[in-house]
N, CA, C and O atoms as a DFTB+ gen file, in Angstrom:
316 C
 N C O
     1  1     -13.584      -9.312       7.471
     2  2     -12.295      -9.005       6.707
     3  2     -12.772      -8.156       5.641
     4  3     -13.798      -8.442       5.024
     5  1     -11.982      -6.975       5.353
     6  2     -12.270      -6.119       4.367
     7  2     -11.054      -6.106       3.401
     8  3      -9.925      -5.814       3.793
     9  1     -11.342      -6.437       2.128
    10  2     -10.299      -6.523       1.071
    11  2     -10.537      -5.379       0.125
    12  3     -11.675      -5.220      -0.316
    13  1      -9.625      -4.620      -0.203
    14  2      -9.750      -3.418      -1.054
    15  2      -9.992      -4.001      -2.477
    16  3      -9.444      -5.023      -2.891
    17  1     -10.865      -3.247      -3.174
    18  2     -11.088      -3.453      -4.530
    19  2     -10.158      -2.650      -5.361
    20  3      -9.620      -1.643      -4.902
    21  1      -9.932      -3.109      -6.691
    22  2      -9.085      -2.393      -7.507
    23  2      -9.308      -0.797      -7.517
    24  3      -8.325      -0.059      -7.590
    25  1     -10.433      -0.346      -7.454
    26  2     -10.851       1.078      -7.616
    27  2     -11.044       1.666      -6.139
    28  3     -11.901       2.520      -5.910
    29  1     -10.176       1.144      -5.132
    30  2     -10.355       1.605      -3.758
    31  2     -10.180       3.172      -3.653
    32  3      -9.293       3.812      -4.217
    33  1     -11.122       3.661      -2.877
    34  2     -11.080       5.149      -2.784
    35  2     -10.576       5.556      -1.422
    36  3     -11.229       5.206      -0.440
    37  1      -9.528       6.228      -1.280
    38  2      -8.936       6.618       0.026
    39  2      -9.880       7.431       0.853
    40  3      -9.782       7.432       2.080
    41  1     -10.844       8.162       0.184
    42  2     -11.919       8.961       0.947
    43  2     -12.777       8.079       1.794
    44  3     -13.519       8.601       2.627
    45  1     -12.735       6.813       1.649
    46  2     -13.552       5.908       2.442
    47  2     -12.883       5.687       3.827
    48  3     -13.565       5.238       4.748
    49  1     -11.664       5.965       3.993
    50  2     -10.983       5.613       5.198
    51  2     -11.494       6.438       6.373
    52  3     -11.704       5.828       7.421
    53  1     -11.712       7.709       6.330
    54  2     -12.197       8.383       7.453
    55  2     -13.548       8.059       7.880
    56  3     -13.728       7.981       9.095
    57  1     -14.562       7.849       7.072
    58  2     -15.847       7.423       7.486
    59  2     -15.750       5.903       8.104
    60  3     -16.470       5.535       9.032
    61  1     -14.836       5.123       7.515
    62  2     -14.711       3.733       7.983
    63  2     -14.140       3.812       9.513
    64  3     -14.597       3.090      10.399
    65  1     -13.150       4.708       9.722
    66  2     -12.620       4.779      11.003
    67  2     -13.561       5.338      12.042
    68  3     -13.540       4.936      13.205
    69  1     -14.420       6.307      11.591
    70  2     -15.586       6.831      12.559
    71  2     -16.454       5.661      12.827
    72  3     -16.791       5.419      13.986
    73  1     -16.843       4.911      11.833
    74  2     -17.672       3.665      12.003
    75  2     -17.048       2.765      13.091
    76  3     -17.743       2.372      14.028
    77  1     -15.835       2.458      12.987
    78  2     -15.074       1.632      13.883
    79  2     -15.097       2.221      15.393
    80  3     -15.236       1.506      16.385
    81  1     -14.949       3.537      15.422
    82  2     -15.057       4.299      16.785
    83  2     -16.391       4.032      17.410
    84  3     -16.490       3.744      18.603
    85  1     -17.361       4.121      16.647
    86  2     -18.828       3.953      17.122
    87  2     -18.996       2.525      17.583
    88  3     -19.610       2.329      18.632
    89  1     -18.497       1.490      16.882
    90  2     -18.534       0.127      17.301
    91  2     -17.742      -0.034      18.559
    92  3     -18.194      -0.792      19.418
    93  1     -16.644       0.574      18.762
    94  2     -15.856       0.422      20.010
    95  2     -16.630       1.049      21.081
    96  3     -16.751       0.426      22.136
    97  1     -17.171       2.204      20.950
    98  2     -17.970       2.854      22.000
    99  2     -19.152       2.105      22.439
   100  3     -19.570       2.170      23.595
   101  1     -19.724       1.351      21.462
   102  2     -20.914       0.508      21.821
   103  2     -20.598      -0.859      22.461
   104  3     -21.474      -1.631      22.850
   105  1     -19.263      -1.097      22.540
   106  2     -18.727      -2.446      23.194
   107  2     -18.821      -3.556      22.187
   108  3     -18.843      -4.724      22.575
   109  1     -18.875      -3.256      20.942
   110  2     -18.924      -4.319      19.965
   111  2     -17.645      -4.604      19.095
   112  3     -17.619      -5.519      18.273
   113  1     -16.607      -3.776      19.326
   114  2     -15.282      -3.909      18.580
   115  2     -14.159      -4.303      19.622
   116  3     -13.859      -3.566      20.561
   117  1     -13.590      -5.472      19.389
   118  2     -12.518      -5.903      20.219
   119  2     -11.112      -5.493      19.685
   120  3     -10.256      -5.051      20.450
   121  1     -10.900      -5.653      18.347
   122  2      -9.631      -5.107      17.742
   123  2      -9.797      -4.904      16.324
   124  3     -10.705      -5.451      15.698
   125  1      -8.902      -4.092      15.772
   126  2      -8.950      -3.773      14.474
   127  2      -7.542      -3.510      13.832
   128  3      -6.664      -3.163      14.622
   129  1      -7.251      -3.613      12.678
   130  2      -6.099      -3.187      12.007
   131  2      -5.960      -3.464      10.620
   132  3      -6.631      -4.396      10.175
   133  1      -5.180      -2.800       9.817
   134  2      -4.858      -2.922       8.473
   135  2      -3.789      -4.041       8.164
   136  3      -2.978      -4.310       9.050
   137  1      -3.746      -4.633       7.095
   138  2      -2.729      -5.465       6.659
   139  2      -1.535      -4.694       6.187
   140  3      -1.714      -3.612       5.627
   141  1      -0.311      -5.180       6.375
   142  2       0.848      -4.477       6.212
   143  2       1.079      -4.249       4.544
   144  3       1.725      -3.297       4.105
   145  1       0.523      -5.149       3.800
   146  2       0.616      -4.889       2.357
   147  2      -0.432      -4.008       1.752
   148  3      -0.569      -3.949       0.530
   149  1      -1.219      -3.280       2.634
   150  2      -2.213      -2.374       2.113
   151  2      -3.399      -2.918       1.377
   152  3      -4.151      -2.176       0.745
   153  1      -3.576      -4.285       1.463
   154  2      -4.590      -5.025       0.676
   155  2      -5.921      -4.904       1.348
   156  3      -6.956      -5.137       0.724
   157  1      -5.921      -4.554       2.574
   158  2      -7.136      -4.439       3.372
   159  2      -6.949      -4.522       4.795
   160  3      -5.928      -4.072       5.314
   161  1      -7.883      -5.076       5.473
   162  2      -7.749      -5.124       7.067
   163  2      -8.730      -6.022       7.639
   164  3      -9.440      -6.681       6.879
   165  1      -8.846      -6.120       8.863
   166  2      -9.874      -6.995       9.602
   167  2     -10.174      -6.285      10.899
   168  3      -9.449      -5.470      11.469
   169  1     -11.445      -6.756      11.301
   170  2     -11.687      -6.312      12.702
   171  2     -12.561      -7.420      13.340
   172  3     -13.241      -8.199      12.673
   173  1     -12.481      -7.420      14.729
   174  2     -13.226      -8.532      15.437
   175  2     -14.309      -7.837      16.273
   176  3     -14.089      -6.970      17.118
   177  1     -15.519      -8.334      15.924
   178  2     -16.722      -7.957      16.654
   179  2     -16.967      -8.837      17.715
   180  3     -16.705     -10.033      17.588
   181  1     -17.519      -8.306      18.920
   182  2     -17.838      -9.109      20.083
   183  2     -19.161      -8.641      20.634
   184  3     -19.667      -7.595      20.229
   185  1     -19.729      -9.400      21.554
   186  2     -20.955      -9.142      22.317
   187  2     -22.115      -8.953      21.368
   188  3     -22.842      -7.964      21.466
   189  1     -22.295      -9.855      20.481
   190  2     -23.267      -9.930      19.425
   191  2     -24.185     -11.206      19.781
   192  3     -23.783     -12.109      20.515
   193  1     -25.465     -11.187      19.182
   194  2     -26.299     -12.250      19.484
   195  2     -26.183     -13.438      18.340
   196  3     -26.568     -14.590      18.543
   197  1     -25.648     -13.020      17.222
   198  2     -25.572     -13.966      16.090
   199  2     -24.688     -13.595      15.039
   200  3     -24.206     -12.463      14.990
   201  1     -24.426     -14.538      14.132
   202  2     -23.598     -14.283      12.886
   203  2     -24.324     -13.298      11.973
   204  3     -23.685     -12.493      11.296
   205  1     -25.691     -13.360      11.951
   206  2     -26.425     -12.487      11.109
   207  2     -26.358     -10.985      11.659
   208  3     -26.388     -10.037      10.875
   209  1     -26.270     -10.822      12.976
   210  2     -26.085      -9.491      13.479
   211  2     -24.649      -8.854      13.007
   212  3     -24.496      -7.669      12.707
   213  1     -23.638      -9.845      12.996
   214  2     -22.291      -9.391      12.588
   215  2     -22.373      -9.058      11.185
   216  3     -21.765      -8.054      10.817
   217  1     -22.993      -9.702      10.382
   218  2     -23.153      -9.478       8.920
   219  2     -23.920      -8.131       8.652
   220  3     -23.563      -7.367       7.756
   221  1     -25.009      -7.874       9.489
   222  2     -25.624      -6.635       9.332
   223  2     -24.918      -5.469       9.697
   224  3     -25.202      -4.395       9.164
   225  1     -23.907      -5.575      10.664
   226  2     -23.026      -4.552      11.116
   227  2     -22.031      -4.283       9.960
   228  3     -21.822      -3.134       9.569
   229  1     -21.450      -5.316       9.447
   230  2     -20.468      -5.167       8.317
   231  2     -21.075      -4.521       7.123
   232  3     -20.443      -3.738       6.413
   233  1     -22.294      -4.858       6.916
   234  2     -23.051      -4.272       5.701
   235  2     -23.256      -2.736       5.784
   236  3     -23.503      -2.051       4.791
   237  1     -23.128      -2.212       7.130
   238  2     -23.235      -0.760       7.283
   239  2     -21.870      -0.028       7.313
   240  3     -21.818       1.198       7.402
   241  1     -20.811      -0.776       7.241
   242  2     -19.464      -0.276       7.184
   243  2     -19.307       0.591       5.905
   244  3     -19.582       0.102       4.810
   245  1     -18.909       1.753       6.014
   246  2     -18.656       2.668       4.801
   247  2     -17.813       1.953       3.677
   248  3     -18.060       2.210       2.498
   249  1     -16.967       1.189       3.971
   250  2     -16.145       0.452       3.041
   251  2     -17.110      -0.332       2.189
   252  3     -16.922      -0.392       0.974
   253  1     -18.170      -0.958       2.780
   254  2     -19.116      -1.667       2.103
   255  2     -20.165      -0.828       1.414
   256  3     -20.486      -1.115       0.260
   257  1     -20.712       0.174       2.034
   258  2     -21.776       0.986       1.411
   259  2     -21.170       1.812       0.319
   260  3     -21.873       2.063      -0.660
   261  1     -19.971       2.250       0.374
   262  2     -19.303       2.872      -0.657
   263  2     -18.824       2.144      -1.834
   264  3     -18.473       2.675      -2.888
   265  1     -18.835       0.772      -1.556
   266  2     -18.350      -0.241      -2.619
   267  2     -16.875      -0.199      -2.900
   268  3     -16.424      -0.619      -3.966
   269  1     -16.118       0.308      -1.947
   270  2     -14.633       0.468      -2.123
   271  2     -13.863      -0.802      -1.745
   272  3     -12.711      -0.988      -2.135
   273  1     -14.579      -1.732      -0.919
   274  2     -13.928      -2.864      -0.374
   275  2     -14.993      -3.941      -0.259
   276  3     -16.168      -3.627      -0.070
   277  1     -14.604      -5.203      -0.370
   278  2     -15.440      -6.324      -0.340
   279  2     -15.203      -6.778       1.241
   280  3     -14.086      -6.980       1.718
   281  1     -16.453      -6.902       1.966
   282  2     -16.345      -7.327       3.368
   283  2     -16.891      -8.695       3.494
   284  3     -17.959      -8.991       2.956
   285  1     -16.147      -9.601       4.235
   286  2     -16.562     -10.888       4.379
   287  2     -16.637     -11.227       5.926
   288  3     -15.691     -10.899       6.644
   289  1     -17.627     -11.809       6.401
   290  2     -17.765     -12.075       7.891
   291  2     -17.516     -13.540       8.086
   292  3     -18.070     -14.384       7.381
   293  1     -16.639     -13.849       9.092
   294  2     -16.345     -15.259       9.490
   295  2     -16.734     -15.315      10.990
   296  3     -16.603     -14.328      11.715
   297  1     -17.184     -16.420      11.401
   298  2     -17.203     -16.701      12.787
   299  2     -15.919     -17.414      13.153
   300  3     -15.496     -18.409      12.564
   301  1     -15.333     -16.810      14.190
   302  2     -14.008     -17.283      14.625
   303  2     -14.137     -17.984      15.971
   304  3     -14.638     -17.413      16.940
   305  1     -13.698     -19.172      16.011
   306  2     -13.675     -19.976      17.161
   307  2     -12.254     -19.957      17.800
   308  3     -11.330     -20.619      17.327
   309  1     -12.142     -19.259      18.769
   310  2     -10.945     -19.103      19.511
   311  2     -10.724     -20.068      20.590
   312  3     -11.691     -20.672      21.054
   313  1      -9.414     -20.289      21.080
   314  2      -9.145     -21.100      22.121
   315  2      -8.435     -20.354      23.183
   316  3      -8.101     -20.926      24.221
């Protein structure tokens, strides 16, 4: 989950979307979308070996590397 920080930079959106495209192309992105209130968004990673791998991927997200959003990784147990 990515939550925008008060000093969110709109310039981070294009690199973030390119990052998500790369994840999709590599078979690791199931779905993604922004929250309707513009506070942030979320994406679902798949086909990973561990929670640590998911955290490492999120740490490479331009939203995180540019410091414009806080990213938190959760393990989601679906039914």
